[in-house]
mmCIF file of the C-alpha atoms, coordinates in Angstrom:
data_MODEL
# 
_entry.id   MODEL 
# 
loop_
_atom_site.group_PDB 
_atom_site.id 
_atom_site.type_symbol 
_atom_site.label_atom_id 
_atom_site.label_alt_id 
_atom_site.label_comp_id 
_atom_site.label_asym_id 
_atom_site.label_entity_id 
_atom_site.label_seq_id 
_atom_site.pdbx_PDB_ins_code 
_atom_site.Cartn_x 
_atom_site.Cartn_y 
_atom_site.Cartn_z 
_atom_site.occupancy 
_atom_site.B_iso_or_equiv 
_atom_site.pdbx_formal_charge 
_atom_site.auth_seq_id 
_atom_site.auth_comp_id 
_atom_site.auth_asym_id 
_atom_site.auth_atom_id 
_atom_site.pdbx_PDB_model_num 
ATOM 1   C CA . MET A 1 1   ? -8.778  64.783  9.854   1.00 0.00 ? 1   MET A CA 1 
ATOM 2   C CA . THR A 1 2   ? -8.834  61.122  10.955  1.00 0.00 ? 2   THR A CA 1 
ATOM 3   C CA . SER A 1 3   ? -5.755  58.932  10.810  1.00 0.00 ? 3   SER A CA 1 
ATOM 4   C CA . THR A 1 4   ? -5.997  55.252  10.154  1.00 0.00 ? 4   THR A CA 1 
ATOM 5   C CA . PRO A 1 5   ? -4.091  52.933  12.494  1.00 0.00 ? 5   PRO A CA 1 
ATOM 6   C CA . GLU A 1 6   ? -1.039  51.337  11.064  1.00 0.00 ? 6   GLU A CA 1 
ATOM 7   C CA . LYS A 1 7   ? -1.266  47.660  10.267  1.00 0.00 ? 7   LYS A CA 1 
ATOM 8   C CA . THR A 1 8   ? 0.941   45.413  12.355  1.00 0.00 ? 8   THR A CA 1 
ATOM 9   C CA . THR A 1 9   ? 2.295   42.226  10.887  1.00 0.00 ? 9   THR A CA 1 
ATOM 10  C CA . ALA A 1 10  ? 2.686   39.357  13.316  1.00 0.00 ? 10  ALA A CA 1 
ATOM 11  C CA . THR A 1 11  ? 5.534   37.003  12.689  1.00 0.00 ? 11  THR A CA 1 
ATOM 12  C CA . THR A 1 12  ? 3.866   33.658  13.162  1.00 0.00 ? 12  THR A CA 1 
ATOM 13  C CA . PRO A 1 13  ? 5.265   30.490  11.603  1.00 0.00 ? 13  PRO A CA 1 
ATOM 14  C CA . ALA A 1 14  ? 3.286   28.945  8.767   1.00 0.00 ? 14  ALA A CA 1 
ATOM 15  C CA . LEU A 1 15  ? 1.339   26.003  10.120  1.00 0.00 ? 15  LEU A CA 1 
ATOM 16  C CA . PRO A 1 16  ? -0.252  23.112  8.236   1.00 0.00 ? 16  PRO A CA 1 
ATOM 17  C CA . ARG A 1 17  ? -3.918  23.432  7.447   1.00 0.00 ? 17  ARG A CA 1 
ATOM 18  C CA . TYR A 1 18  ? -5.195  21.277  10.302  1.00 0.00 ? 18  TYR A CA 1 
ATOM 19  C CA . GLY A 1 19  ? -2.296  21.799  12.698  1.00 0.00 ? 19  GLY A CA 1 
ATOM 20  C CA . GLN A 1 20  ? -2.417  22.750  16.309  1.00 0.00 ? 20  GLN A CA 1 
ATOM 21  C CA . MET A 1 21  ? 0.535   23.331  18.601  1.00 0.00 ? 21  MET A CA 1 
ATOM 22  C CA . LEU A 1 22  ? 1.093   21.111  21.606  1.00 0.00 ? 22  LEU A CA 1 
ATOM 23  C CA . ALA A 1 23  ? 2.010   22.489  24.978  1.00 0.00 ? 23  ALA A CA 1 
ATOM 24  C CA . PRO A 1 24  ? 5.410   24.318  25.235  1.00 0.00 ? 24  PRO A CA 1 
ATOM 25  C CA . GLU A 1 25  ? 7.000   21.304  26.876  1.00 0.00 ? 25  GLU A CA 1 
ATOM 26  C CA . ALA A 1 26  ? 6.392   19.322  23.696  1.00 0.00 ? 26  ALA A CA 1 
ATOM 27  C CA . LYS A 1 27  ? 9.328   21.259  22.151  1.00 0.00 ? 27  LYS A CA 1 
ATOM 28  C CA . GLY A 1 28  ? 8.066   21.969  18.664  1.00 0.00 ? 28  GLY A CA 1 
ATOM 29  C CA . ILE A 1 29  ? 5.853   18.980  18.012  1.00 0.00 ? 29  ILE A CA 1 
ATOM 30  C CA . LEU A 1 30  ? 2.920   19.874  15.815  1.00 0.00 ? 30  LEU A CA 1 
ATOM 31  C CA . VAL A 1 31  ? -0.228  17.739  15.830  1.00 0.00 ? 31  VAL A CA 1 
ATOM 32  C CA . LEU A 1 32  ? -1.615  17.470  12.260  1.00 0.00 ? 32  LEU A CA 1 
ATOM 33  C CA . ASP A 1 33  ? -4.465  15.154  13.079  1.00 0.00 ? 33  ASP A CA 1 
ATOM 34  C CA . GLU A 1 34  ? -5.764  13.066  16.000  1.00 0.00 ? 34  GLU A CA 1 
ATOM 35  C CA . PHE A 1 35  ? -8.432  10.340  16.027  1.00 0.00 ? 35  PHE A CA 1 
ATOM 36  C CA . THR A 1 36  ? -9.313  7.005   17.682  1.00 0.00 ? 36  THR A CA 1 
ATOM 37  C CA . ILE A 1 37  ? -9.612  3.584   16.166  1.00 0.00 ? 37  ILE A CA 1 
ATOM 38  C CA . ASP A 1 38  ? -11.334 0.412   17.375  1.00 0.00 ? 38  ASP A CA 1 
ATOM 39  C CA . PRO A 1 39  ? -8.777  -1.984  18.850  1.00 0.00 ? 39  PRO A CA 1 
ATOM 40  C CA . ALA A 1 40  ? -10.836 -5.165  18.368  1.00 0.00 ? 40  ALA A CA 1 
ATOM 41  C CA . ALA A 1 41  ? -11.437 -4.370  14.687  1.00 0.00 ? 41  ALA A CA 1 
ATOM 42  C CA . ALA A 1 42  ? -7.802  -3.434  14.190  1.00 0.00 ? 42  ALA A CA 1 
ATOM 43  C CA . ARG A 1 43  ? -6.635  -6.834  15.546  1.00 0.00 ? 43  ARG A CA 1 
ATOM 44  C CA . LYS A 1 44  ? -8.976  -8.704  13.149  1.00 0.00 ? 44  LYS A CA 1 
ATOM 45  C CA . GLU A 1 45  ? -8.047  -6.449  10.210  1.00 0.00 ? 45  GLU A CA 1 
ATOM 46  C CA . GLN A 1 46  ? -4.329  -7.188  10.606  1.00 0.00 ? 46  GLN A CA 1 
ATOM 47  C CA . HIS A 1 47  ? -4.990  -10.818 9.622   1.00 0.00 ? 47  HIS A CA 1 
ATOM 48  C CA . ARG A 1 48  ? -7.484  -9.954  6.862   1.00 0.00 ? 48  ARG A CA 1 
ATOM 49  C CA . PHE A 1 49  ? -5.141  -7.415  5.262   1.00 0.00 ? 49  PHE A CA 1 
ATOM 50  C CA . ARG A 1 50  ? -2.171  -9.729  5.483   1.00 0.00 ? 50  ARG A CA 1 
ATOM 51  C CA . ASP A 1 51  ? -4.186  -12.587 3.959   1.00 0.00 ? 51  ASP A CA 1 
ATOM 52  C CA . GLY A 1 52  ? -5.471  -10.314 1.160   1.00 0.00 ? 52  GLY A CA 1 
ATOM 53  C CA . MET A 1 53  ? -1.991  -9.070  0.348   1.00 0.00 ? 53  MET A CA 1 
ATOM 54  C CA . ALA A 1 54  ? -0.651  -12.632 0.433   1.00 0.00 ? 54  ALA A CA 1 
ATOM 55  C CA . ALA A 1 55  ? -3.365  -13.753 -1.979  1.00 0.00 ? 55  ALA A CA 1 
ATOM 56  C CA . VAL A 1 56  ? -2.409  -10.968 -4.451  1.00 0.00 ? 56  VAL A CA 1 
ATOM 57  C CA . ALA A 1 57  ? 1.270   -11.931 -4.193  1.00 0.00 ? 57  ALA A CA 1 
ATOM 58  C CA . LEU A 1 58  ? 0.482   -15.646 -4.629  1.00 0.00 ? 58  LEU A CA 1 
ATOM 59  C CA . THR A 1 59  ? -1.507  -14.929 -7.767  1.00 0.00 ? 59  THR A CA 1 
ATOM 60  C CA . MET A 1 60  ? 1.416   -12.925 -9.223  1.00 0.00 ? 60  MET A CA 1 
ATOM 61  C CA . ARG A 1 61  ? 3.837   -15.748 -8.380  1.00 0.00 ? 61  ARG A CA 1 
ATOM 62  C CA . ARG A 1 62  ? 1.585   -18.345 -9.986  1.00 0.00 ? 62  ARG A CA 1 
ATOM 63  C CA . ILE A 1 63  ? 1.232   -16.300 -13.153 1.00 0.00 ? 63  ILE A CA 1 
ATOM 64  C CA . ALA A 1 64  ? 5.031   -15.814 -13.323 1.00 0.00 ? 64  ALA A CA 1 
ATOM 65  C CA . ALA A 1 65  ? 5.659   -19.555 -12.727 1.00 0.00 ? 65  ALA A CA 1 
ATOM 66  C CA . LEU A 1 66  ? 3.187   -20.472 -15.472 1.00 0.00 ? 66  LEU A CA 1 
ATOM 67  C CA . ARG A 1 67  ? 4.919   -18.130 -17.915 1.00 0.00 ? 67  ARG A CA 1 
ATOM 68  C CA . ILE A 1 68  ? 8.335   -19.700 -17.027 1.00 0.00 ? 68  ILE A CA 1 
ATOM 69  C CA . VAL A 1 69  ? 6.918   -23.249 -17.616 1.00 0.00 ? 69  VAL A CA 1 
ATOM 70  C CA . ILE A 1 70  ? 5.500   -22.214 -20.961 1.00 0.00 ? 70  ILE A CA 1 
ATOM 71  C CA . ALA A 1 71  ? 8.852   -20.669 -21.955 1.00 0.00 ? 71  ALA A CA 1 
ATOM 72  C CA . ILE A 1 72  ? 10.769  -23.799 -20.906 1.00 0.00 ? 72  ILE A CA 1 
ATOM 73  C CA . VAL A 1 73  ? 8.419   -26.044 -22.896 1.00 0.00 ? 73  VAL A CA 1 
ATOM 74  C CA . ALA A 1 74  ? 8.664   -23.766 -25.953 1.00 0.00 ? 74  ALA A CA 1 
ATOM 75  C CA . ILE A 1 75  ? 12.547  -23.613 -25.814 1.00 0.00 ? 75  ILE A CA 1 
ATOM 76  C CA . GLY A 1 76  ? 12.797  -27.316 -25.068 1.00 0.00 ? 76  GLY A CA 1 
ATOM 77  C CA . ASN A 1 77  ? 10.750  -28.132 -28.204 1.00 0.00 ? 77  ASN A CA 1 
ATOM 78  C CA . LEU A 1 78  ? 13.534  -26.922 -30.598 1.00 0.00 ? 78  LEU A CA 1 
ATOM 79  C CA . PRO A 1 79  ? 16.333  -29.351 -29.552 1.00 0.00 ? 79  PRO A CA 1 
ATOM 80  C CA . LEU A 1 80  ? 13.770  -32.145 -29.330 1.00 0.00 ? 80  LEU A CA 1 
ATOM 81  C CA . PHE A 1 81  ? 12.782  -31.439 -32.899 1.00 0.00 ? 81  PHE A CA 1 
ATOM 82  C CA . LEU A 1 82  ? 16.343  -31.017 -34.231 1.00 0.00 ? 82  LEU A CA 1 
ATOM 83  C CA . LEU A 1 83  ? 18.068  -33.916 -32.422 1.00 0.00 ? 83  LEU A CA 1 
ATOM 84  C CA . SER A 1 84  ? 15.363  -36.575 -33.033 1.00 0.00 ? 84  SER A CA 1 
ATOM 85  C CA . SER A 1 85  ? 14.508  -38.380 -36.219 1.00 0.00 ? 85  SER A CA 1 
ATOM 86  C CA . GLY A 1 86  ? 11.335  -40.048 -37.336 1.00 0.00 ? 86  GLY A CA 1 
ATOM 87  C CA . TRP A 1 87  ? 7.872   -39.013 -38.392 1.00 0.00 ? 87  TRP A CA 1 
ATOM 88  C CA . TRP A 1 88  ? 6.499   -39.072 -34.804 1.00 0.00 ? 88  TRP A CA 1 
ATOM 89  C CA . ILE A 1 89  ? 8.677   -36.056 -33.804 1.00 0.00 ? 89  ILE A CA 1 
ATOM 90  C CA . TYR A 1 90  ? 6.717   -33.863 -36.212 1.00 0.00 ? 90  TYR A CA 1 
ATOM 91  C CA . GLY A 1 91  ? 3.529   -34.731 -34.404 1.00 0.00 ? 91  GLY A CA 1 
ATOM 92  C CA . VAL A 1 92  ? 5.078   -34.149 -30.950 1.00 0.00 ? 92  VAL A CA 1 
ATOM 93  C CA . SER A 1 93  ? 6.546   -30.797 -31.993 1.00 0.00 ? 93  SER A CA 1 
ATOM 94  C CA . LEU A 1 94  ? 3.317   -29.682 -33.644 1.00 0.00 ? 94  LEU A CA 1 
ATOM 95  C CA . THR A 1 95  ? 1.398   -30.637 -30.522 1.00 0.00 ? 95  THR A CA 1 
ATOM 96  C CA . LEU A 1 96  ? 3.796   -28.695 -28.274 1.00 0.00 ? 96  LEU A CA 1 
ATOM 97  C CA . VAL A 1 97  ? 3.667   -25.598 -30.508 1.00 0.00 ? 97  VAL A CA 1 
ATOM 98  C CA . VAL A 1 98  ? -0.168  -25.645 -30.499 1.00 0.00 ? 98  VAL A CA 1 
ATOM 99  C CA . ALA A 1 99  ? -0.199  -26.183 -26.698 1.00 0.00 ? 99  ALA A CA 1 
ATOM 100 C CA . VAL A 1 100 ? 2.252   -23.315 -26.042 1.00 0.00 ? 100 VAL A CA 1 
ATOM 101 C CA . HIS A 1 101 ? 0.236   -21.010 -28.304 1.00 0.00 ? 101 HIS A CA 1 
ATOM 102 C CA . ALA A 1 102 ? -3.049  -21.955 -26.603 1.00 0.00 ? 102 ALA A CA 1 
ATOM 103 C CA . ALA A 1 103 ? -1.492  -21.482 -23.132 1.00 0.00 ? 103 ALA A CA 1 
ATOM 104 C CA . VAL A 1 104 ? -0.046  -18.053 -23.953 1.00 0.00 ? 104 VAL A CA 1 
ATOM 105 C CA . THR A 1 105 ? -3.379  -16.963 -25.486 1.00 0.00 ? 105 THR A CA 1 
ATOM 106 C CA . TRP A 1 106 ? -5.319  -18.187 -22.451 1.00 0.00 ? 106 TRP A CA 1 
ATOM 107 C CA . LEU A 1 107 ? -2.867  -16.495 -20.042 1.00 0.00 ? 107 LEU A CA 1 
ATOM 108 C CA . ASN A 1 108 ? -2.973  -13.180 -21.924 1.00 0.00 ? 108 ASN A CA 1 
ATOM 109 C CA . ARG A 1 109 ? -6.756  -13.214 -21.896 1.00 0.00 ? 109 ARG A CA 1 
ATOM 110 C CA . HIS A 1 110 ? -7.217  -14.265 -18.248 1.00 0.00 ? 110 HIS A CA 1 
ATOM 111 C CA . GLU A 1 111 ? -4.227  -12.659 -16.499 1.00 0.00 ? 111 GLU A CA 1 
ATOM 112 C CA . PRO A 1 112 ? -5.938  -9.237  -15.991 1.00 0.00 ? 112 PRO A CA 1 
ATOM 113 C CA . ARG A 1 113 ? -9.050  -11.014 -14.650 1.00 0.00 ? 113 ARG A CA 1 
ATOM 114 C CA . LEU A 1 114 ? -6.981  -13.097 -12.220 1.00 0.00 ? 114 LEU A CA 1 
ATOM 115 C CA . LYS A 1 115 ? -5.102  -10.028 -10.970 1.00 0.00 ? 115 LYS A CA 1 
ATOM 116 C CA . GLN A 1 116 ? -8.346  -8.049  -10.650 1.00 0.00 ? 116 GLN A CA 1 
ATOM 117 C CA . ARG A 1 117 ? -10.051 -10.814 -8.642  1.00 0.00 ? 117 ARG A CA 1 
ATOM 118 C CA . SER A 1 118 ? -7.252  -10.854 -6.060  1.00 0.00 ? 118 SER A CA 1 
ATOM 119 C CA . ALA A 1 119 ? -7.068  -7.076  -5.906  1.00 0.00 ? 119 ALA A CA 1 
ATOM 120 C CA . LEU A 1 120 ? -10.865 -6.832  -5.512  1.00 0.00 ? 120 LEU A CA 1 
ATOM 121 C CA . GLU A 1 121 ? -10.747 -8.932  -2.351  1.00 0.00 ? 121 GLU A CA 1 
ATOM 122 C CA . LEU A 1 122 ? -8.132  -6.606  -0.872  1.00 0.00 ? 122 LEU A CA 1 
ATOM 123 C CA . HIS A 1 123 ? -10.192 -3.565  -1.956  1.00 0.00 ? 123 HIS A CA 1 
ATOM 124 C CA . LYS A 1 124 ? -13.263 -4.982  -0.145  1.00 0.00 ? 124 LYS A CA 1 
ATOM 125 C CA . HIS A 1 125 ? -11.234 -5.329  3.058   1.00 0.00 ? 125 HIS A CA 1 
ATOM 126 C CA . ARG A 1 126 ? -9.916  -1.793  2.594   1.00 0.00 ? 126 ARG A CA 1 
ATOM 127 C CA . GLU A 1 127 ? -13.276 -0.150  2.066   1.00 0.00 ? 127 GLU A CA 1 
ATOM 128 C CA . SER A 1 128 ? -15.083 -2.088  4.810   1.00 0.00 ? 128 SER A CA 1 
ATOM 129 C CA . SER A 1 129 ? -12.505 -1.019  7.414   1.00 0.00 ? 129 SER A CA 1 
ATOM 130 C CA . ALA A 1 130 ? -13.463 2.138   9.304   1.00 0.00 ? 130 ALA A CA 1 
ATOM 131 C CA . ASN A 1 131 ? -10.036 2.172   10.969  1.00 0.00 ? 131 ASN A CA 1 
ATOM 132 C CA . TYR A 1 132 ? -8.268  2.032   7.644   1.00 0.00 ? 132 TYR A CA 1 
ATOM 133 C CA . ARG A 1 133 ? -10.392 4.833   6.208   1.00 0.00 ? 133 ARG A CA 1 
ATOM 134 C CA . LYS A 1 134 ? -9.604  7.074   9.234   1.00 0.00 ? 134 LYS A CA 1 
ATOM 135 C CA . VAL A 1 135 ? -5.888  6.535   8.852   1.00 0.00 ? 135 VAL A CA 1 
ATOM 136 C CA . ARG A 1 136 ? -6.020  6.924   5.052   1.00 0.00 ? 136 ARG A CA 1 
ATOM 137 C CA . ASP A 1 137 ? -7.973  10.203  5.316   1.00 0.00 ? 137 ASP A CA 1 
ATOM 138 C CA . ALA A 1 138 ? -5.518  11.506  7.925   1.00 0.00 ? 138 ALA A CA 1 
ATOM 139 C CA . VAL A 1 139 ? -2.368  10.843  5.917   1.00 0.00 ? 139 VAL A CA 1 
ATOM 140 C CA . LYS A 1 140 ? -3.420  10.968  2.267   1.00 0.00 ? 140 LYS A CA 1 
ATOM 141 C CA . TYR A 1 141 ? -2.474  14.650  1.876   1.00 0.00 ? 141 TYR A CA 1 
ATOM 142 C CA . MET A 1 142 ? 1.071   13.945  3.100   1.00 0.00 ? 142 MET A CA 1 
ATOM 143 C CA . ILE A 1 143 ? 2.156   10.890  1.115   1.00 0.00 ? 143 ILE A CA 1 
ATOM 144 C CA . ASP A 1 144 ? 2.579   10.237  -2.601  1.00 0.00 ? 144 ASP A CA 1 
ATOM 145 C CA . THR A 1 145 ? -0.029  7.536   -3.152  1.00 0.00 ? 145 THR A CA 1 
ATOM 146 C CA . PRO A 1 146 ? -3.044  9.254   -4.765  1.00 0.00 ? 146 PRO A CA 1 
ATOM 147 C CA . ALA A 1 147 ? -6.344  9.174   -2.841  1.00 0.00 ? 147 ALA A CA 1 
ATOM 148 C CA . ARG A 1 148 ? -5.581  6.069   -0.773  1.00 0.00 ? 148 ARG A CA 1 
ATOM 149 C CA . MET A 1 149 ? -3.070  4.824   1.730   1.00 0.00 ? 149 MET A CA 1 
ATOM 150 C CA . ASN A 1 150 ? -0.781  1.858   1.169   1.00 0.00 ? 150 ASN A CA 1 
ATOM 151 C CA . GLU A 1 151 ? -1.887  -1.209  3.156   1.00 0.00 ? 151 GLU A CA 1 
ATOM 152 C CA . HIS A 1 152 ? 1.692   -1.661  4.408   1.00 0.00 ? 152 HIS A CA 1 
ATOM 153 C CA . LEU A 1 153 ? 1.562   1.696   6.178   1.00 0.00 ? 153 LEU A CA 1 
ATOM 154 C CA . TYR A 1 154 ? -1.604  0.666   8.059   1.00 0.00 ? 154 TYR A CA 1 
ATOM 155 C CA . LEU A 1 155 ? -0.096  -2.655  9.088   1.00 0.00 ? 155 LEU A CA 1 
ATOM 156 C CA . GLU A 1 156 ? 3.182   -1.060  10.135  1.00 0.00 ? 156 GLU A CA 1 
ATOM 157 C CA . LEU A 1 157 ? 1.284   1.421   12.293  1.00 0.00 ? 157 LEU A CA 1 
ATOM 158 C CA . LEU A 1 158 ? -0.544  -1.422  14.067  1.00 0.00 ? 158 LEU A CA 1 
ATOM 159 C CA . ALA A 1 159 ? 2.654   -3.452  14.420  1.00 0.00 ? 159 ALA A CA 1 
ATOM 160 C CA . ALA A 1 160 ? 5.279   -0.828  15.220  1.00 0.00 ? 160 ALA A CA 1 
ATOM 161 C CA . LYS A 1 161 ? 2.991   1.846   16.790  1.00 0.00 ? 161 LYS A CA 1 
ATOM 162 C CA . ARG A 1 162 ? 5.138   4.524   15.118  1.00 0.00 ? 162 ARG A CA 1 
ATOM 163 C CA . VAL A 1 163 ? 5.568   5.082   11.382  1.00 0.00 ? 163 VAL A CA 1 
ATOM 164 C CA . ALA A 1 164 ? 7.607   7.772   9.659   1.00 0.00 ? 164 ALA A CA 1 
ATOM 165 C CA . LEU A 1 165 ? 5.318   9.027   6.868   1.00 0.00 ? 165 LEU A CA 1 
ATOM 166 C CA . ASN A 1 166 ? 7.626   11.692  5.422   1.00 0.00 ? 166 ASN A CA 1 
ATOM 167 C CA . LEU A 1 167 ? 11.220  11.728  6.597   1.00 0.00 ? 167 LEU A CA 1 
ATOM 168 C CA . ALA A 1 168 ? 11.952  15.022  4.854   1.00 0.00 ? 168 ALA A CA 1 
ATOM 169 C CA . HIS A 1 169 ? 9.318   16.821  6.876   1.00 0.00 ? 169 HIS A CA 1 
ATOM 170 C CA . GLY A 1 170 ? 9.680   14.797  10.051  1.00 0.00 ? 170 GLY A CA 1 
ATOM 171 C CA . THR A 1 171 ? 6.078   13.568  9.916   1.00 0.00 ? 171 THR A CA 1 
ATOM 172 C CA . VAL A 1 172 ? 5.255   10.520  12.049  1.00 0.00 ? 172 VAL A CA 1 
ATOM 173 C CA . ALA A 1 173 ? 2.126   8.527   12.811  1.00 0.00 ? 173 ALA A CA 1 
ATOM 174 C CA . LEU A 1 174 ? 1.973   7.500   16.484  1.00 0.00 ? 174 LEU A CA 1 
ATOM 175 C CA . LEU A 1 175 ? -0.370  4.840   17.907  1.00 0.00 ? 175 LEU A CA 1 
ATOM 176 C CA . ASP A 1 176 ? -1.218  5.073   21.617  1.00 0.00 ? 176 ASP A CA 1 
ATOM 177 C CA . THR A 1 177 ? -2.518  1.709   22.914  1.00 0.00 ? 177 THR A CA 1 
ATOM 178 C CA . SER A 1 178 ? -2.677  2.666   26.581  1.00 0.00 ? 178 SER A CA 1 
ATOM 179 C CA . ASP A 1 179 ? -6.496  2.759   26.506  1.00 0.00 ? 179 ASP A CA 1 
ATOM 180 C CA . ASP A 1 180 ? -7.610  -0.694  25.421  1.00 0.00 ? 180 ASP A CA 1 
ATOM 181 C CA . SER A 1 181 ? -11.150 0.474   24.567  1.00 0.00 ? 181 SER A CA 1 
ATOM 182 C CA . ALA A 1 182 ? -10.063 3.081   21.992  1.00 0.00 ? 182 ALA A CA 1 
ATOM 183 C CA . TRP A 1 183 ? -6.583  3.367   20.490  1.00 0.00 ? 183 TRP A CA 1 
ATOM 184 C CA . LYS A 1 184 ? -5.483  6.934   19.737  1.00 0.00 ? 184 LYS A CA 1 
ATOM 185 C CA . VAL A 1 185 ? -3.665  7.800   16.563  1.00 0.00 ? 185 VAL A CA 1 
ATOM 186 C CA . ARG A 1 186 ? -1.743  11.063  16.225  1.00 0.00 ? 186 ARG A CA 1 
ATOM 187 C CA . ILE A 1 187 ? -0.140  12.383  13.044  1.00 0.00 ? 187 ILE A CA 1 
ATOM 188 C CA . VAL A 1 188 ? 2.599   14.673  14.307  1.00 0.00 ? 188 VAL A CA 1 
ATOM 189 C CA . ARG A 1 189 ? 5.347   16.710  12.756  1.00 0.00 ? 189 ARG A CA 1 
ATOM 190 C CA . GLU A 1 190 ? 8.546   17.866  14.449  1.00 0.00 ? 190 GLU A CA 1 
ATOM 191 C CA . LEU A 1 191 ? 9.253   21.489  13.673  1.00 0.00 ? 191 LEU A CA 1 
ATOM 192 C CA . PRO A 1 192 ? 12.928  22.356  13.337  1.00 0.00 ? 192 PRO A CA 1 
ATOM 193 C CA . ALA A 1 193 ? 14.223  24.534  16.183  1.00 0.00 ? 193 ALA A CA 1 
ATOM 194 C CA . ALA A 1 194 ? 15.043  28.134  15.289  1.00 0.00 ? 194 ALA A CA 1 
ATOM 195 C CA . ALA A 1 195 ? 18.765  28.808  15.204  1.00 0.00 ? 195 ALA A CA 1 
# 
């Protein structure tokens, strides 16, 4: 009669999918991902991303300003019509009404195209950047934005060299610029100490 050995259950903490523990002196810091980025490309991309984001913001501001001007002209037409006398006021009011209608129609038709053109430039910068794709792929499973990283996060990492990705879980992106030929990025998580 043969006896089967009893199964032993090890009490190991649940680790993230790609996690690996640092040395004991790291005191509960878990490395979720580690990769290198090109410093020269990162320096250039800072300006390109900032310019692209500024272009998108400028387009939005111009569209908002145009809508405000159209609203002011439309509202200003009423007192002009009511407080003036003479046949010429009918012609001026009719011209303003037609102009406002044409401007709103043009803006409604072209606003999505204007927004899309600005966003497309930013998308081209995003997809042509190998550094951006590395950081995006490393953090996209931790943050809320679906399938892509926010450009602000990438710029903050390059500027601050430390970005808190998820405060609830203590997840941080660290940028090590000590080696000027290849910057090292680590996505780390601080594990709470056992009581």
